Biopython code that builds the backbone (N, CA, C, O; Angstrom):
import numpy as np
from Bio.PDB.StructureBuilder import StructureBuilder

atoms = [
    (1, "MET", "N", (-18.228, 5.484, -1.551)),
    (1, "MET", "CA", (-17.813, 4.181, -1.071)),
    (1, "MET", "C", (-18.173, 3.091, -2.078)),
    (1, "MET", "O", (-17.402, 2.157, -2.299)),
    (2, "ILE", "N", (-19.352, 3.222, -2.685)),
    (2, "ILE", "CA", (-19.787, 2.202, -3.636)),
    (2, "ILE", "C", (-18.899, 2.200, -4.872)),
    (2, "ILE", "O", (-18.661, 1.149, -5.468)),
    (3, "ILE", "N", (-18.408, 3.375, -5.258)),
    (3, "ILE", "CA", (-17.516, 3.456, -6.420)),
    (3, "ILE", "C", (-16.218, 2.702, -6.135)),
    (3, "ILE", "O", (-15.690, 2.012, -7.007)),
    (4, "ALA", "N", (-15.714, 2.836, -4.925)),
    (4, "ALA", "CA", (-14.488, 2.130, -4.555)),
    (4, "ALA", "C", (-14.700, 0.618, -4.581)),
    (4, "ALA", "O", (-13.831, -0.121, -5.044)),
    (5, "LEU", "N", (-15.830, 0.162, -4.095)),
    (5, "LEU", "CA", (-16.117, -1.276, -4.101)),
    (5, "LEU", "C", (-16.297, -1.807, -5.522)),
    (5, "LEU", "O", (-15.859, -2.915, -5.833)),
    (6, "ILE", "N", (-16.938, -1.023, -6.378)),
    (6, "ILE", "CA", (-17.086, -1.432, -7.780)),
    (6, "ILE", "C", (-15.717, -1.507, -8.448)),
    (6, "ILE", "O", (-15.425, -2.461, -9.169)),
    (7, "GLY", "N", (-14.882, -0.506, -8.208)),
    (7, "GLY", "CA", (-13.528, -0.512, -8.764)),
    (7, "GLY", "C", (-12.713, -1.688, -8.263)),
    (7, "GLY", "O", (-11.962, -2.298, -9.024)),
    (8, "LEU", "N", (-12.858, -2.008, -6.991)),
    (8, "LEU", "CA", (-12.155, -3.160, -6.424)),
    (8, "LEU", "C", (-12.624, -4.458, -7.079)),
    (8, "LEU", "O", (-11.809, -5.315, -7.420)),
    (9, "ALA", "N", (-13.930, -4.599, -7.252)),
    (9, "ALA", "CA", (-14.469, -5.805, -7.881)),
    (9, "ALA", "C", (-13.990, -5.930, -9.328)),
    (9, "ALA", "O", (-13.609, -7.017, -9.763)),
    (10, "ILE", "N", (-14.008, -4.833, -10.066)),
    (10, "ILE", "CA", (-13.531, -4.860, -11.453)),
    (10, "ILE", "C", (-12.047, -5.220, -11.495)),
    (10, "ILE", "O", (-11.623, -6.012, -12.337)),
    (11, "GLY", "N", (-11.264, -4.645, -10.598)),
    (11, "GLY", "CA", (-9.836, -4.951, -10.548)),
    (11, "GLY", "C", (-9.557, -6.408, -10.237)),
    (11, "GLY", "O", (-8.667, -7.013, -10.835)),
    (12, "ILE", "N", (-10.302, -6.972, -9.314)),
    (12, "ILE", "CA", (-10.114, -8.387, -8.971)),
    (12, "ILE", "C", (-10.498, -9.281, -10.143)),
    (12, "ILE", "O", (-9.791, -10.240, -10.455)),
    (13, "ILE", "N", (-11.613, -8.968, -10.790)),
    (13, "ILE", "CA", (-12.043, -9.771, -11.942)),
    (13, "ILE", "C", (-11.024, -9.690, -13.067)),
    (13, "ILE", "O", (-10.661, -10.711, -13.651)),
    (14, "LEU", "N", (-10.558, -8.483, -13.375)),
    (14, "LEU", "CA", (-9.545, -8.334, -14.423)),
    (14, "LEU", "C", (-8.258, -9.067, -14.056)),
    (14, "LEU", "O", (-7.637, -9.703, -14.909)),
    (15, "GLY", "N", (-7.862, -8.980, -12.805)),
    (15, "GLY", "CA", (-6.649, -9.652, -12.360)),
    (15, "GLY", "C", (-6.729, -11.162, -12.452)),
    (15, "GLY", "O", (-5.728, -11.828, -12.715)),
    (16, "LEU", "N", (-7.908, -11.698, -12.239)),
    (16, "LEU", "CA", (-8.075, -13.148, -12.308)),
    (16, "LEU", "C", (-8.136, -13.671, -13.739)),
    (16, "LEU", "O", (-7.684, -14.784, -14.011)),
    (17, "TYR", "N", (-8.686, -12.885, -14.648)),
    (17, "TYR", "CA", (-8.928, -13.397, -15.999)),
    (17, "TYR", "C", (-7.956, -12.916, -17.064)),
    (17, "TYR", "O", (-7.915, -13.502, -18.146)),
    (18, "LEU", "N", (-7.181, -11.888, -16.811)),
    (18, "LEU", "CA", (-6.204, -11.430, -17.796)),
    (18, "LEU", "C", (-4.845, -12.070, -17.507)),
    (18, "LEU", "O", (-4.372, -12.022, -16.372)),
    (19, "PRO", "N", (-4.225, -12.658, -18.503)),
    (19, "PRO", "CA", (-2.933, -13.341, -18.287)),
    (19, "PRO", "C", (-1.749, -12.366, -18.311)),
    (19, "PRO", "O", (-0.892, -12.447, -19.191)),
    (20, "ILE", "N", (-1.708, -11.465, -17.360)),
    (20, "ILE", "CA", (-0.623, -10.488, -17.298)),
    (20, "ILE", "C", (0.472, -11.048, -16.398)),
    (20, "ILE", "O", (0.227, -11.393, -15.242)),
    (21, "THR", "N", (1.672, -11.132, -16.939)),
    (21, "THR", "CA", (2.811, -11.609, -16.160)),
    (21, "THR", "C", (3.933, -10.584, -16.238)),
    (21, "THR", "O", (3.913, -9.685, -17.079)),
    (22, "TYR", "N", (4.897, -10.730, -15.365)),
    (22, "TYR", "CA", (6.078, -9.874, -15.373)),
    (22, "TYR", "C", (7.293, -10.761, -15.130)),
    (22, "TYR", "O", (7.177, -11.834, -14.539)),
    (23, "PRO", "N", (8.457, -10.309, -15.586)),
    (23, "PRO", "CA", (9.666, -11.121, -15.392)),
    (23, "PRO", "C", (10.006, -11.280, -13.909)),
    (23, "PRO", "O", (9.709, -10.406, -13.094)),
    (24, "ALA", "N", (10.618, -12.385, -13.583)),
    (24, "ALA", "CA", (10.994, -12.664, -12.195)),
    (24, "ALA", "C", (11.985, -11.641, -11.657)),
    (24, "ALA", "O", (12.063, -11.438, -10.445)),
    (25, "ALA", "N", (12.739, -11.000, -12.530)),
    (25, "ALA", "CA", (13.714, -9.998, -12.094)),
    (25, "ALA", "C", (13.033, -8.783, -11.471)),
    (25, "ALA", "O", (13.650, -8.061, -10.688)),
    (26, "TYR", "N", (11.765, -8.552, -11.814)),
    (26, "TYR", "CA", (11.038, -7.395, -11.282)),
    (26, "TYR", "C", (10.282, -7.705, -9.996)),
    (26, "TYR", "O", (9.656, -6.812, -9.424)),
    (27, "SER", "N", (10.326, -8.936, -9.536)),
    (27, "SER", "CA", (9.511, -9.323, -8.385)),
    (27, "SER", "C", (9.854, -8.530, -7.129)),
    (27, "SER", "O", (8.960, -8.200, -6.349)),
    (28, "LEU", "N", (11.121, -8.221, -6.921)),
    (28, "LEU", "CA", (11.516, -7.432, -5.751)),
    (28, "LEU", "C", (10.906, -6.038, -5.808)),
    (28, "LEU", "O", (10.359, -5.556, -4.815)),
    (29, "TYR", "N", (10.995, -5.395, -6.953)),
    (29, "TYR", "CA", (10.475, -4.036, -7.102)),
    (29, "TYR", "C", (8.958, -4.004, -6.963)),
    (29, "TYR", "O", (8.404, -3.108, -6.326)),
    (30, "ILE", "N", (8.305, -4.970, -7.551)),
    (30, "ILE", "CA", (6.849, -5.000, -7.497)),
    (30, "ILE", "C", (6.368, -5.298, -6.081)),
    (30, "ILE", "O", (5.386, -4.708, -5.629)),
    (31, "SER", "N", (7.037, -6.194, -5.379)),
    (31, "SER", "CA", (6.611, -6.510, -4.014)),
    (31, "SER", "C", (6.781, -5.317, -3.087)),
    (31, "SER", "O", (5.929, -5.076, -2.232)),
    (32, "VAL", "N", (7.861, -4.572, -3.240)),
    (32, "VAL", "CA", (8.066, -3.384, -2.408)),
    (32, "VAL", "C", (7.044, -2.310, -2.769)),
    (32, "VAL", "O", (6.529, -1.627, -1.884)),
    (33, "ALA", "N", (6.748, -2.155, -4.054)),
    (33, "ALA", "CA", (5.757, -1.166, -4.472)),
    (33, "ALA", "C", (4.360, -1.537, -3.978)),
    (33, "ALA", "O", (3.589, -0.657, -3.595)),
    (34, "ILE", "N", (4.028, -2.824, -3.981)),
    (34, "ILE", "CA", (2.730, -3.262, -3.462)),
    (34, "ILE", "C", (2.641, -3.007, -1.965)),
    (34, "ILE", "O", (1.596, -2.581, -1.474)),
    (35, "LEU", "N", (3.708, -3.259, -1.242)),
    (35, "LEU", "CA", (3.726, -2.979, 0.192)),
    (35, "LEU", "C", (3.523, -1.491, 0.450)),
    (35, "LEU", "O", (2.788, -1.119, 1.364)),
    (36, "ALA", "N", (4.162, -0.642, -0.339)),
    (36, "ALA", "CA", (3.988, 0.802, -0.194)),
    (36, "ALA", "C", (2.553, 1.213, -0.510)),
    (36, "ALA", "O", (1.988, 2.067, 0.173)),
    (37, "ALA", "N", (1.966, 0.615, -1.532)),
    (37, "ALA", "CA", (0.586, 0.935, -1.883)),
    (37, "ALA", "C", (-0.375, 0.493, -0.781)),
    (37, "ALA", "O", (-1.314, 1.217, -0.450)),
    (38, "LEU", "N", (-0.147, -0.688, -0.214)),
    (38, "LEU", "CA", (-0.981, -1.153, 0.897)),
    (38, "LEU", "C", (-0.867, -0.233, 2.106)),
    (38, "LEU", "O", (-1.853, 0.021, 2.797)),
    (39, "ASP", "N", (0.330, 0.260, 2.355)),
    (39, "ASP", "CA", (0.524, 1.209, 3.441)),
    (39, "ASP", "C", (-0.322, 2.456, 3.211)),
    (39, "ASP", "O", (-0.936, 2.972, 4.146)),
    (40, "SER", "N", (-0.358, 2.935, 1.991)),
    (40, "SER", "CA", (-1.160, 4.115, 1.679)),
    (40, "SER", "C", (-2.651, 3.837, 1.840)),
    (40, "SER", "O", (-3.391, 4.696, 2.321)),
    (41, "VAL", "N", (-3.095, 2.659, 1.445)),
    (41, "VAL", "CA", (-4.510, 2.311, 1.565)),
    (41, "VAL", "C", (-4.918, 2.217, 3.034)),
    (41, "VAL", "O", (-5.969, 2.732, 3.417)),
    (42, "PHE", "N", (-4.102, 1.567, 3.854)),
    (42, "PHE", "CA", (-4.427, 1.478, 5.280)),
    (42, "PHE", "C", (-4.363, 2.850, 5.944)),
    (42, "PHE", "O", (-5.155, 3.144, 6.839)),
    (43, "GLY", "N", (-3.426, 3.689, 5.512)),
    (43, "GLY", "CA", (-3.376, 5.055, 6.023)),
    (43, "GLY", "C", (-4.612, 5.844, 5.638)),
    (43, "GLY", "O", (-5.104, 6.650, 6.427)),
    (44, "ALA", "N", (-5.120, 5.620, 4.431)),
    (44, "ALA", "CA", (-6.339, 6.298, 3.990)),
    (44, "ALA", "C", (-7.547, 5.821, 4.790)),
    (44, "ALA", "O", (-8.400, 6.626, 5.163)),
    (45, "LEU", "N", (-7.625, 4.523, 5.052)),
    (45, "LEU", "CA", (-8.721, 4.010, 5.877)),
    (45, "LEU", "C", (-8.686, 4.619, 7.271)),
    (45, "LEU", "O", (-9.717, 5.009, 7.820)),
    (46, "ARG", "N", (-7.501, 4.692, 7.825)),
    (46, "ARG", "CA", (-7.357, 5.272, 9.157)),
    (46, "ARG", "C", (-7.764, 6.743, 9.156)),
    (46, "ARG", "O", (-8.510, 7.182, 10.031)),
    (47, "SER", "N", (-7.278, 7.503, 8.181)),
    (47, "SER", "CA", (-7.610, 8.929, 8.153)),
    (47, "SER", "C", (-9.092, 9.142, 7.865)),
    (47, "SER", "O", (-9.673, 10.124, 8.327)),
    (48, "ASN", "N", (-9.709, 8.243, 7.113)),
    (48, "ASN", "CA", (-11.146, 8.353, 6.872)),
    (48, "ASN", "C", (-11.930, 8.128, 8.162)),
    (48, "ASN", "O", (-12.926, 8.807, 8.414)),
    (49, "MET", "N", (-11.483, 7.182, 8.971)),
    (49, "MET", "CA", (-12.154, 6.930, 10.243)),
    (49, "MET", "C", (-11.974, 8.082, 11.220)),
    (49, "MET", "O", (-12.822, 8.310, 12.082)),
    (50, "GLU", "N", (-10.870, 8.808, 11.085)),
    (50, "GLU", "CA", (-10.611, 9.958, 11.944)),
    (50, "GLU", "C", (-11.141, 11.257, 11.342)),
    (50, "GLU", "O", (-10.882, 12.336, 11.875)),
    (51, "ASP", "N", (-11.879, 11.164, 10.239)),
    (51, "ASP", "CA", (-12.433, 12.315, 9.516)),
    (51, "ASP", "C", (-11.367, 13.307, 9.087)),
    (51, "ASP", "O", (-11.583, 14.517, 9.146)),
    (52, "LYS", "N", (-10.220, 12.802, 8.656)),
    (52, "LYS", "CA", (-9.118, 13.639, 8.185)),
    (52, "LYS", "C", (-8.717, 13.298, 6.753)),
    (52, "LYS", "O", (-7.670, 13.748, 6.288)),
    (53, "PHE", "N", (-9.532, 12.508, 6.043)),
    (53, "PHE", "CA", (-9.149, 12.027, 4.721)),
    (53, "PHE", "C", (-9.090, 13.171, 3.718)),
    (53, "PHE", "O", (-9.975, 14.026, 3.674)),
    (54, "ASN", "N", (-8.023, 13.171, 2.906)),
    (54, "ASN", "CA", (-7.835, 14.147, 1.838)),
    (54, "ASN", "C", (-7.419, 13.370, 0.593)),
    (54, "ASN", "O", (-6.412, 12.661, 0.605)),
    (55, "THR", "N", (-8.188, 13.503, -0.471)),
    (55, "THR", "CA", (-7.933, 12.732, -1.687)),
    (55, "THR", "C", (-6.577, 13.044, -2.289)),
    (55, "THR", "O", (-5.879, 12.135, -2.738)),
    (56, "GLN", "N", (-6.191, 14.307, -2.306)),
    (56, "GLN", "CA", (-4.903, 14.685, -2.893)),
    (56, "GLN", "C", (-3.742, 14.073, -2.126)),
    (56, "GLN", "O", (-2.771, 13.611, -2.726)),
    (57, "ILE", "N", (-3.838, 14.068, -0.820)),
    (57, "ILE", "CA", (-2.781, 13.461, -0.007)),
    (57, "ILE", "C", (-2.726, 11.960, -0.256)),
    (57, "ILE", "O", (-1.644, 11.383, -0.351)),
    (58, "PHE", "N", (-3.899, 11.324, -0.363)),
    (58, "PHE", "CA", (-3.919, 9.881, -0.610)),
    (58, "PHE", "C", (-3.301, 9.532, -1.961)),
    (58, "PHE", "O", (-2.445, 8.650, -2.040)),
    (59, "VAL", "N", (-3.724, 10.211, -3.015)),
    (59, "VAL", "CA", (-3.232, 9.878, -4.357)),
    (59, "VAL", "C", (-1.735, 10.146, -4.467)),
    (59, "VAL", "O", (-0.993, 9.326, -5.008)),
    (60, "SER", "N", (-1.291, 11.294, -3.955)),
    (60, "SER", "CA", (0.144, 11.601, -4.025)),
    (60, "SER", "C", (0.956, 10.635, -3.172)),
    (60, "SER", "O", (2.051, 10.235, -3.567)),
    (61, "GLY", "N", (0.438, 10.256, -2.015)),
    (61, "GLY", "CA", (1.129, 9.293, -1.170)),
    (61, "GLY", "C", (1.139, 7.901, -1.771)),
    (61, "GLY", "O", (2.137, 7.186, -1.674)),
    (62, "PHE", "N", (0.033, 7.513, -2.392)),
    (62, "PHE", "CA", (-0.069, 6.189, -3.006)),
    (62, "PHE", "C", (0.988, 6.013, -4.085)),
    (62, "PHE", "O", (1.767, 5.060, -4.053)),
    (63, "PHE", "N", (1.012, 6.932, -5.036)),
    (63, "PHE", "CA", (1.974, 6.817, -6.132)),
    (63, "PHE", "C", (3.385, 7.206, -5.696)),
    (63, "PHE", "O", (4.361, 6.587, -6.119)),
    (64, "GLY", "N", (3.491, 8.221, -4.859)),
    (64, "GLY", "CA", (4.811, 8.655, -4.398)),
    (64, "GLY", "C", (5.523, 7.590, -3.588)),
    (64, "GLY", "O", (6.711, 7.341, -3.795)),
    (65, "ASN", "N", (4.805, 6.959, -2.664)),
    (65, "ASN", "CA", (5.412, 5.897, -1.858)),
    (65, "ASN", "C", (5.809, 4.704, -2.715)),
    (65, "ASN", "O", (6.883, 4.131, -2.526)),
    (66, "ALA", "N", (4.947, 4.326, -3.656)),
    (66, "ALA", "CA", (5.259, 3.181, -4.517)),
    (66, "ALA", "C", (6.480, 3.465, -5.387)),
    (66, "ALA", "O", (7.351, 2.609, -5.541)),
    (67, "ILE", "N", (6.539, 4.666, -5.952)),
    (67, "ILE", "CA", (7.684, 5.022, -6.802)),
    (67, "ILE", "C", (8.954, 5.127, -5.972)),
    (67, "ILE", "O", (10.004, 4.634, -6.382)),
    (68, "LEU", "N", (8.869, 5.762, -4.813)),
    (68, "LEU", "CA", (10.042, 5.903, -3.952)),
    (68, "LEU", "C", (10.557, 4.539, -3.492)),
    (68, "LEU", "O", (11.765, 4.307, -3.472)),
    (69, "ALA", "N", (9.656, 3.650, -3.128)),
    (69, "ALA", "CA", (10.074, 2.312, -2.700)),
    (69, "ALA", "C", (10.726, 1.553, -3.847)),
    (69, "ALA", "O", (11.742, 0.884, -3.657)),
    (70, "GLY", "N", (10.143, 1.658, -5.031)),
    (70, "GLY", "CA", (10.740, 1.000, -6.195)),
    (70, "GLY", "C", (12.108, 1.561, -6.528)),
    (70, "GLY", "O", (13.030, 0.808, -6.840)),
    (71, "LEU", "N", (12.248, 2.882, -6.464)),
    (71, "LEU", "CA", (13.550, 3.506, -6.727)),
    (71, "LEU", "C", (14.585, 3.107, -5.682)),
    (71, "LEU", "O", (15.744, 2.853, -6.010)),
    (72, "LEU", "N", (14.164, 3.053, -4.432)),
    (72, "LEU", "CA", (15.077, 2.647, -3.368)),
    (72, "LEU", "C", (15.563, 1.217, -3.596)),
    (72, "LEU", "O", (16.746, 0.924, -3.424)),
    (73, "ALA", "N", (14.659, 0.341, -3.980)),
    (73, "ALA", "CA", (15.052, -1.043, -4.271)),
    (73, "ALA", "C", (15.964, -1.103, -5.490)),
    (73, "ALA", "O", (16.927, -1.870, -5.504)),
    (74, "TYR", "N", (15.673, -0.303, -6.510)),
    (74, "TYR", "CA", (16.496, -0.302, -7.725)),
    (74, "TYR", "C", (17.900, 0.219, -7.441)),
    (74, "TYR", "O", (18.885, -0.386, -7.865)),
    (75, "ILE", "N", (17.998, 1.335, -6.727)),
    (75, "ILE", "CA", (19.315, 1.906, -6.407)),
    (75, "ILE", "C", (20.118, 0.924, -5.564)),
    (75, "ILE", "O", (21.307, 0.718, -5.805)),
    (76, "GLY", "N", (19.467, 0.323, -4.579)),
    (76, "GLY", "CA", (20.156, -0.665, -3.760)),
    (76, "GLY", "C", (20.623, -1.858, -4.564)),
    (76, "GLY", "O", (21.703, -2.397, -4.319)),
    (77, "ASP", "N", (19.815, -2.272, -5.521)),
    (77, "ASP", "CA", (20.198, -3.390, -6.387)),
    (77, "ASP", "C", (21.395, -3.022, -7.255)),
    (77, "ASP", "O", (22.275, -3.854, -7.476)),
    (78, "ARG", "N", (21.438, -1.805, -7.741)),
    (78, "ARG", "CA", (22.537, -1.361, -8.612)),
    (78, "ARG", "C", (23.858, -1.230, -7.855)),
    (78, "ARG", "O", (24.918, -1.519, -8.410)),
    (79, "ILE", "N", (23.804, -0.793, -6.586)),
    (79, "ILE", "CA", (25.049, -0.621, -5.832)),
    (79, "ILE", "C", (25.389, -1.844, -4.980)),
    (79, "ILE", "O", (26.429, -1.877, -4.323)),
    (80, "GLY", "N", (24.515, -2.839, -4.995)),
    (80, "GLY", "CA", (24.804, -4.081, -4.286)),
    (80, "GLY", "C", (24.491, -4.058, -2.804)),
    (80, "GLY", "O", (24.995, -4.892, -2.053)),
    (81, "VAL", "N", (23.666, -3.115, -2.372)),
    (81, "VAL", "CA", (23.270, -3.014, -0.966)),
    (81, "VAL", "C", (21.752, -3.204, -0.903)),
    (81, "VAL", "O", (21.027, -2.546, -1.649)),
    (82, "PRO", "N", (21.263, -4.073, -0.046)),
    (82, "PRO", "CA", (19.815, -4.310, -0.002)),
    (82, "PRO", "C", (19.056, -3.165, 0.680)),
    (82, "PRO", "O", (18.577, -3.314, 1.804)),
    (83, "LEU", "N", (18.951, -2.036, 0.000)),
    (83, "LEU", "CA", (18.245, -0.882, 0.555)),
    (83, "LEU", "C", (16.744, -1.112, 0.668)),
    (83, "LEU", "O", (16.054, -0.388, 1.386)),
    (84, "TYR", "N", (16.243, -2.108, -0.033)),
    (84, "TYR", "CA", (14.809, -2.368, 0.032)),
    (84, "TYR", "C", (14.384, -2.795, 1.433)),
    (84, "TYR", "O", (13.203, -2.712, 1.772)),
    (85, "TYR", "N", (15.327, -3.247, 2.246)),
    (85, "TYR", "CA", (14.992, -3.576, 3.636)),
    (85, "TYR", "C", (14.467, -2.361, 4.383)),
    (85, "TYR", "O", (13.579, -2.486, 5.226)),
    (86, "ALA", "N", (15.006, -1.189, 4.081)),
    (86, "ALA", "CA", (14.531, 0.036, 4.730)),
    (86, "ALA", "C", (13.072, 0.289, 4.372)),
    (86, "ALA", "O", (12.269, 0.644, 5.235)),
    (87, "ALA", "N", (12.728, 0.107, 3.103)),
    (87, "ALA", "CA", (11.341, 0.298, 2.676)),
    (87, "ALA", "C", (10.428, -0.750, 3.305)),
    (87, "ALA", "O", (9.327, -0.427, 3.751)),
    (88, "ILE", "N", (10.877, -1.995, 3.344)),
    (88, "ILE", "CA", (10.067, -3.054, 3.943)),
    (88, "ILE", "C", (9.826, -2.767, 5.421)),
    (88, "ILE", "O", (8.711, -2.933, 5.915)),
    (89, "PHE", "N", (10.859, -2.340, 6.120)),
    (89, "PHE", "CA", (10.706, -2.042, 7.540)),
    (89, "PHE", "C", (9.769, -0.863, 7.762)),
    (89, "PHE", "O", (8.858, -0.942, 8.585)),
    (90, "ALA", "N", (9.985, 0.228, 7.035)),
    (90, "ALA", "CA", (9.180, 1.439, 7.234)),
    (90, "ALA", "C", (7.713, 1.198, 6.882)),
    (90, "ALA", "O", (6.820, 1.507, 7.671)),
    (91, "PHE", "N", (7.471, 0.650, 5.705)),
    (91, "PHE", "CA", (6.088, 0.446, 5.287)),
    (91, "PHE", "C", (5.419, -0.660, 6.087)),
    (91, "PHE", "O", (4.236, -0.551, 6.410)),
    (92, "GLY", "N", (6.140, -1.711, 6.410)),
    (92, "GLY", "CA", (5.574, -2.778, 7.224)),
    (92, "GLY", "C", (5.209, -2.299, 8.615)),
    (92, "GLY", "O", (4.155, -2.655, 9.142)),
    (93, "ASN", "N", (6.069, -1.501, 9.209)),
    (93, "ASN", "CA", (5.803, -0.953, 10.535)),
    (93, "ASN", "C", (4.557, -0.072, 10.512)),
    (93, "ASN", "O", (3.680, -0.213, 11.365)),
    (94, "ARG", "N", (4.475, 0.831, 9.545)),
    (94, "ARG", "CA", (3.311, 1.718, 9.450)),
    (94, "ARG", "C", (2.048, 0.944, 9.117)),
    (94, "ARG", "O", (0.966, 1.294, 9.589)),
    (95, "LEU", "N", (2.168, -0.095, 8.316)),
    (95, "LEU", "CA", (1.014, -0.912, 7.949)),
    (95, "LEU", "C", (0.405, -1.564, 9.188)),
    (95, "LEU", "O", (-0.808, -1.505, 9.387)),
    (96, "PHE", "N", (1.234, -2.179, 10.012)),
    (96, "PHE", "CA", (0.729, -2.819, 11.224)),
    (96, "PHE", "C", (0.235, -1.798, 12.245)),
    (96, "PHE", "O", (-0.727, -2.060, 12.967)),
    (97, "HIS", "N", (0.879, -0.648, 12.309)),
    (97, "HIS", "CA", (0.435, 0.406, 13.224)),
    (97, "HIS", "C", (-0.947, 0.921, 12.811)),
    (97, "HIS", "O", (-1.840, 1.054, 13.647)),
    (98, "ASN", "N", (-1.114, 1.208, 11.530)),
    (98, "ASN", "CA", (-2.419, 1.674, 11.052)),
    (98, "ASN", "C", (-3.490, 0.607, 11.238)),
    (98, "ASN", "O", (-4.623, 0.921, 11.603)),
    (99, "PHE", "N", (-3.139, -0.650, 10.990)),
    (99, "PHE", "CA", (-4.101, -1.727, 11.181)),
    (99, "PHE", "C", (-4.534, -1.825, 12.643)),
    (99, "PHE", "O", (-5.708, -2.054, 12.930)),
    (100, "ALA", "N", (-3.593, -1.653, 13.559)),
    (100, "ALA", "CA", (-3.931, -1.710, 14.986)),
    (100, "ALA", "C", (-4.881, -0.578, 15.366)),
    (100, "ALA", "O", (-5.818, -0.786, 16.136)),
    (101, "ILE", "N", (-4.646, 0.606, 14.836)),
    (101, "ILE", "CA", (-5.527, 1.738, 15.138)),
    (101, "ILE", "C", (-6.913, 1.513, 14.539)),
    (101, "ILE", "O", (-7.918, 1.809, 15.185)),
    (102, "ILE", "N", (-6.979, 0.996, 13.318)),
    (102, "ILE", "CA", (-8.266, 0.703, 12.684)),
    (102, "ILE", "C", (-9.016, -0.360, 13.481)),
    (102, "ILE", "O", (-10.222, -0.243, 13.702)),
    (103, "ARG", "N", (-8.308, -1.380, 13.905)),
    (103, "ARG", "CA", (-8.928, -2.455, 14.691)),
    (103, "ARG", "C", (-9.503, -1.917, 15.998)),
    (103, "ARG", "O", (-10.633, -2.239, 16.365)),
    (104, "ARG", "N", (-8.715, -1.092, 16.702)),
    (104, "ARG", "CA", (-9.207, -0.510, 17.958)),
    (104, "ARG", "C", (-10.433, 0.362, 17.724)),
    (104, "ARG", "O", (-11.389, 0.326, 18.499)),
    (105, "TYR", "N", (-10.398, 1.139, 16.658)),
    (105, "TYR", "CA", (-11.533, 2.006, 16.341)),
    (105, "TYR", "C", (-12.788, 1.176, 16.087)),
    (105, "TYR", "O", (-13.862, 1.490, 16.602)),
    (106, "LEU", "N", (-12.649, 0.115, 15.288)),
    (106, "LEU", "CA", (-13.805, -0.725, 14.983)),
    (106, "LEU", "C", (-14.319, -1.451, 16.219)),
    (106, "LEU", "O", (-15.529, -1.576, 16.405)),
    (107, "LEU", "N", (-13.418, -1.927, 17.061)),
    (107, "LEU", "CA", (-13.854, -2.610, 18.283)),
    (107, "LEU", "C", (-14.536, -1.649, 19.245)),
    (107, "LEU", "O", (-15.511, -2.019, 19.899)),
    (108, "ASN", "N", (-14.038, -0.426, 19.340)),
    (108, "ASN", "CA", (-14.655, 0.552, 20.234)),
    (108, "ASN", "C", (-16.007, 1.024, 19.720)),
    (108, "ASN", "O", (-16.894, 1.311, 20.524)),
    (109, "THR", "N", (-16.193, 1.113, 18.413)),
    (109, "THR", "CA", (-17.498, 1.519, 17.888)),
    (109, "THR", "C", (-18.517, 0.394, 18.017)),
    (109, "THR", "O", (-19.713, 0.665, 18.126)),
    (110, "LYS", "N", (-18.076, -0.855, 18.008)),
    (110, "LYS", "CA", (-18.995, -1.985, 18.197)),
    (110, "LYS", "C", (-19.524, -2.028, 19.628)),
    (110, "LYS", "O", (-20.666, -2.424, 19.859)),
    (111, "ARG", "N", (-18.699, -1.623, 20.581)),
    (111, "ARG", "CA", (-19.096, -1.656, 21.994)),
    (111, "ARG", "C", (-20.109, -0.574, 22.328)),
    (111, "ARG", "O", (-20.931, -0.738, 23.230)),
    (112, "GLY", "N", (-20.049, 0.506, 21.615)),
    (112, "GLY", "CA", (-21.034, 1.544, 21.910)),
    (112, "GLY", "C", (-20.416, 2.820, 21.985)),
    (112, "GLY", "O", (-21.092, 3.820, 22.227)),
]
sb = StructureBuilder()
sb.init_structure("model")
sb.init_model(0)
sb.init_chain("A")
sb.init_seg("    ")
for serial, (resi, resn, name, xyz) in enumerate(atoms, 1):
    if name == "N":
        sb.init_residue(resn, " ", resi, " ")
    sb.init_atom(name, np.array(xyz, "f"), 0.0, 1.0, " ", f" {name:<3s}", serial, name[0])
structure = sb.get_structure()
């Protein structure tokens, strides 16, 4: 757990102080990929609380979901159909569902 927190702190510090930018044309792809990555992180938190966490599943899901979401947005952009809505709906729905389960778990453990 401490390694994850150290990595998070290093990532935040690097993100704040390094002037890394990307073209505005990539903003759609990056936003969908970030949403997919957040979905994987919340899913990992949930599975960790349920004692079902598997590192291989997390890593493959993290990168696989981000790549799949980016590809879906790219293909939709190329054919002129906003396919990224499907990714936003799916990942957003799972994100809020996992958050609700995590919240209930934390509230129930606080009560006793």
